MDTraj code that builds the backbone (N, CA, C; nanometers):
import mdtraj as md
import numpy as np

residues = "MET GLU LEU ALA LYS THR LEU ASN ILE SER ALA VAL GLY ALA LEU ILE THR SER PRO ARG SER LEU GLU VAL ASN ASP TYR VAL THR LEU THR ILE PRO ALA PRO SER ILE THR SER SER ALA LEU ILE PRO ALA GLY MET PRO PRO ILE GLN ALA ARG VAL LYS ARG ALA GLN GLU ALA GLY ASP VAL TYR LEU VAL GLY VAL GLU PHE LEU LYS PRO ILE GLY".split()
xyz = np.array([
    [2.2137, -2.7566, 0.3571],
    [2.2056, -2.6221, 0.3044],
    [2.1840, -2.6320, 0.1535],
    [2.0900, -2.5553, 0.1051],
    [2.0616, -2.5517, -0.0381],
    [2.0622, -2.4072, -0.0847],
    [2.1072, -2.3884, -0.2060],
    [2.1103, -2.2553, -0.2638],
    [1.9779, -2.2292, -0.3330],
    [1.9150, -2.1170, -0.2981],
    [1.7897, -2.0755, -0.3608],
    [1.8090, -1.9351, -0.4161],
    [1.7378, -1.9057, -0.5210],
    [1.7450, -1.7728, -0.5808],
    [1.6225, -1.6937, -0.5375],
    [1.6434, -1.5714, -0.4906],
    [1.5333, -1.4843, -0.4515],
    [1.4831, -1.4103, -0.5741],
    [1.3544, -1.4268, -0.6038],
    [1.2939, -1.3580, -0.7178],
    [1.2273, -1.2277, -0.6760],
    [1.1763, -1.2246, -0.5518],
    [1.1055, -1.1075, -0.5012],
    [1.1136, -1.1125, -0.3498],
    [1.1327, -0.9962, -0.2861],
    [1.1394, -0.9927, -0.1399],
    [1.0722, -0.8659, -0.0899],
    [1.0067, -0.8779, 0.0246],
    [0.9464, -0.7623, 0.0905],
    [0.9755, -0.7752, 0.2392],
    [0.9199, -0.6873, 0.3189],
    [0.9424, -0.6919, 0.4628],
    [0.8757, -0.8133, 0.5279],
    [0.7753, -0.8707, 0.4620],
    [0.6997, -0.9799, 0.5241],
    [0.7138, -1.1156, 0.4561],
    [0.7811, -1.1208, 0.3406],
    [0.7942, -1.2492, 0.2731],
    [0.8801, -1.2420, 0.1489],
    [0.8893, -1.3551, 0.0802],
    [0.9727, -1.3626, -0.0397],
    [0.9208, -1.4720, -0.1329],
    [0.9564, -1.4581, -0.2589],
    [0.9349, -1.5633, -0.3586],
    [1.0732, -1.6110, -0.3980],
    [1.0974, -1.7403, -0.3796],
    [1.2283, -1.7981, -0.4091],
    [1.2130, -1.9169, -0.5022],
    [1.3237, -1.9566, -0.5641],
    [1.3272, -2.0830, -0.6363],
    [1.4022, -2.1825, -0.5491],
    [1.3571, -2.3055, -0.5519],
    [1.4202, -2.4120, -0.4738],
    [1.4460, -2.5311, -0.5645],
    [1.5581, -2.6002, -0.5461],
    [1.5840, -2.7197, -0.6260],
    [1.4986, -2.8392, -0.5843],
    [1.4302, -2.8291, -0.4693],
    [1.3461, -2.9408, -0.4246],
    [1.2094, -2.8902, -0.3813],
    [1.1160, -2.9788, -0.3801],
    [0.9793, -2.9462, -0.3423],
    [0.9698, -2.9184, -0.1924],
    [0.8912, -2.8189, -0.1577],
    [0.8598, -2.7898, -0.0178],
    [0.7082, -2.7940, -0.0032],
    [0.6611, -2.8328, 0.1115],
    [0.5180, -2.8429, 0.1369],
    [0.4665, -2.7156, 0.2032],
    [0.3429, -2.6777, 0.1708],
    [0.2792, -2.5652, 0.2377],
    [0.2795, -2.5927, 0.3881],
    [0.3105, -2.4900, 0.4647],
    [0.3219, -2.4922, 0.6119],
    [0.4531, -2.5505, 0.6625],
    [0.5450, -2.5925, 0.5733],
    [0.6802, -2.6272, 0.6165],
    [0.7467, -2.5002, 0.6697],
    [0.8389, -2.5181, 0.7629],
    [0.9181, -2.4056, 0.8128],
    [1.0577, -2.4160, 0.7543],
    [1.1129, -2.3024, 0.7139],
    [1.2466, -2.2976, 0.6550],
    [1.3255, -2.1847, 0.7201],
    [1.4559, -2.1962, 0.7126],
    [1.5449, -2.0906, 0.7584],
    [1.6185, -2.0365, 0.6368],
    [1.6103, -1.9053, 0.6173],
    [1.6747, -1.8409, 0.5038],
    [1.7932, -1.7588, 0.5523],
    [1.9027, -1.7688, 0.4817],
    [2.0187, -1.6851, 0.5080],
    [2.0404, -1.6000, 0.3844],
    [2.0351, -1.4698, 0.4034],
    [2.0492, -1.3774, 0.2906],
    [2.1858, -1.3125, 0.2999],
    [2.2676, -1.3251, 0.1941],
    [2.4001, -1.2637, 0.1972],
    [2.3892, -1.1123, 0.2035],
    [2.4934, -1.0498, 0.2511],
    [2.4973, -0.9036, 0.2582],
    [2.4709, -0.8444, 0.1202],
    [2.3891, -0.7390, 0.1145],
    [2.3566, -0.6789, -0.0156],
    [2.4753, -0.6054, -0.0757],
    [2.4742, -0.5956, -0.2080],
    [2.5760, -0.5161, -0.2753],
    [2.5380, -0.3691, -0.2623],
    [2.6276, -0.2824, -0.2993],
    [2.6033, -0.1385, -0.2910],
    [2.4832, -0.0976, -0.3748],
    [2.4601, -0.1659, -0.4848],
    [2.3518, -0.1279, -0.5760],
    [2.2168, -0.1879, -0.5400],
    [2.2110, -0.2754, -0.4401],
    [2.0826, -0.3388, -0.4089],
    [2.0051, -0.2594, -0.3043],
    [1.8836, -0.3012, -0.2803],
    [1.7915, -0.2322, -0.1906],
    [1.8447, -0.2244, -0.0485],
    [1.8097, -0.1165, 0.0188],
    [1.8480, -0.0987, 0.1587],
    [1.7522, -0.1715, 0.2523],
    [1.6557, -0.2453, 0.1983],
    [1.5587, -0.3176, 0.2807],
    [1.6274, -0.4201, 0.3702],
    [1.7327, -0.4816, 0.3195],
    [1.8007, -0.5872, 0.3943],
    [1.9312, -0.5318, 0.4505],
    [1.9397, -0.5185, 0.5826],
    [2.0626, -0.4666, 0.6414],
    [2.1787, -0.5660, 0.6297],
    [2.3002, -0.5130, 0.6218],
    [2.4192, -0.5984, 0.6165],
    [2.4291, -0.6782, 0.7463],
    [2.4769, -0.7996, 0.7391],
    [2.4945, -0.8827, 0.8567],
    [2.3634, -0.9329, 0.9161],
    [2.2631, -0.9475, 0.8343],
    [2.1320, -0.9908, 0.8812],
    [2.1362, -1.1346, 0.9306],
    [2.0766, -1.1628, 1.0488],
    [2.0735, -1.3008, 1.0974],
    [1.9796, -1.3858, 1.0125],
    [1.9871, -1.5178, 1.0254],
    [1.8960, -1.6055, 0.9495],
    [1.7500, -1.5690, 0.9763],
    [1.6662, -1.5891, 0.8757],
    [1.5249, -1.5533, 0.8814],
    [1.4420, -1.6812, 0.8862],
    [1.3543, -1.6908, 0.9830],
    [1.2618, -1.8039, 0.9925],
    [1.1387, -1.7701, 0.9088],
    [1.0912, -1.8655, 0.8303],
    [0.9770, -1.8409, 0.7421],
    [0.8914, -1.9667, 0.7299],
    [0.7669, -1.9453, 0.6896],
    [0.6739, -2.0558, 0.6657],
    [0.6356, -2.0565, 0.5187],
    [0.6337, -2.1736, 0.4575],
    [0.5958, -2.1878, 0.3172],
    [0.4456, -2.1637, 0.3047],
    [0.4089, -2.0682, 0.2182],
    [0.2683, -2.0361, 0.1949],
    [0.2172, -2.0962, 0.0641],
    [0.3070, -2.1117, -0.0328],
    [0.2685, -2.1760, -0.1588],
    [0.3930, -2.2322, -0.2244],
    [0.3717, -2.3351, -0.3076],
    [0.4826, -2.3967, -0.3803],
    [0.4276, -2.4587, -0.5075],
    [0.4997, -2.4384, -0.6174],
    [0.4576, -2.5010, -0.7424],
    [0.5799, -2.5333, -0.8269],
    [0.5692, -2.6427, -0.8987],
    [0.6773, -2.6861, -0.9868],
    [0.6845, -2.5920, -1.1062],
    [0.8067, -2.5595, -1.1467],
    [0.8294, -2.4727, -1.2624],
    [0.9521, -2.5243, -1.3371],
    [0.9308, -2.6262, -1.4193],
    [1.0440, -2.6874, -1.4909],
    [1.1274, -2.7688, -1.3953],
    [1.2576, -2.7365, -1.3876],
    [1.3470, -2.8141, -1.3012],
    [1.3647, -2.7529, -1.1623],
    [1.2856, -2.6509, -1.1271],
    [1.2883, -2.5906, -0.9938],
    [1.1456, -2.5767, -0.9421],
    [1.1341, -2.5331, -0.8194],
    [1.0044, -2.5060, -0.7580],
    [0.9988, -2.3590, -0.7185],
    [0.8860, -2.2945, -0.7469],
    [0.8627, -2.1586, -0.7011],
    [0.7980, -2.1684, -0.5640],
    [0.8590, -2.1013, -0.4668],
    [0.8137, -2.1136, -0.3285],
    [0.7903, -1.9744, -0.2710],
    [0.6684, -1.9506, -0.2262],
    [0.6353, -1.8263, -0.1575],
    [0.6414, -1.8494, -0.0090],
    [0.7196, -1.7669, 0.0612],
    [0.7338, -1.7823, 0.2060],
    [0.6920, -1.6543, 0.2774],
    [0.6423, -1.6718, 0.3982],
    [0.6071, -1.5603, 0.4854],
    [0.7022, -1.5620, 0.6041],
    [0.7680, -1.4484, 0.6290],
    [0.8613, -1.4404, 0.7413],
    [0.7818, -1.4445, 0.8726],
    [0.8363, -1.5142, 0.9720],
    [0.7691, -1.5207, 1.1012],
    [0.7754, -1.3866, 1.1722],
    [0.8805, -1.3078, 1.1444],
    [0.8912, -1.1699, 1.1940],
    [0.9299, -1.0835, 1.0752],
    [0.8600, -0.9708, 1.0524],
    [0.8975, -0.8832, 0.9399],
    [1.0431, -0.8365, 0.9522],
    [1.1049, -0.8135, 0.8364],
    [1.2425, -0.7624, 0.8356],
    [1.2395, -0.6130, 0.8023],
    [1.3490, -0.5473, 0.8295],
    [1.3613, -0.4063, 0.7908],
    [1.3294, -0.3077, 0.8950],
])
top = md.Topology()
chain = top.add_chain()
for i, resn in enumerate(residues, 1):
    res = top.add_residue(resn, chain, resSeq=i)
    for name in ("N", "CA", "C"):
        top.add_atom(name, md.element.get_by_symbol(name[0]), res)
traj = md.Trajectory(xyz[None], top)
């Protein structure tokens, strides 16, 4: 398990930071914690893990920017 920071999220994908490199077409499982009261209602509380495919990845200093596409849209 690795901690990643979500920079952008939509119903079909997300841009995250990762401490390690991922390859395009790798499959990943994302677990998103329950949202706070002030965050978007796009992500329901108690959401199960999300399966996603890496669409792009690039090094950005000491992390990697990773764009993923969800295998099933959320929301």
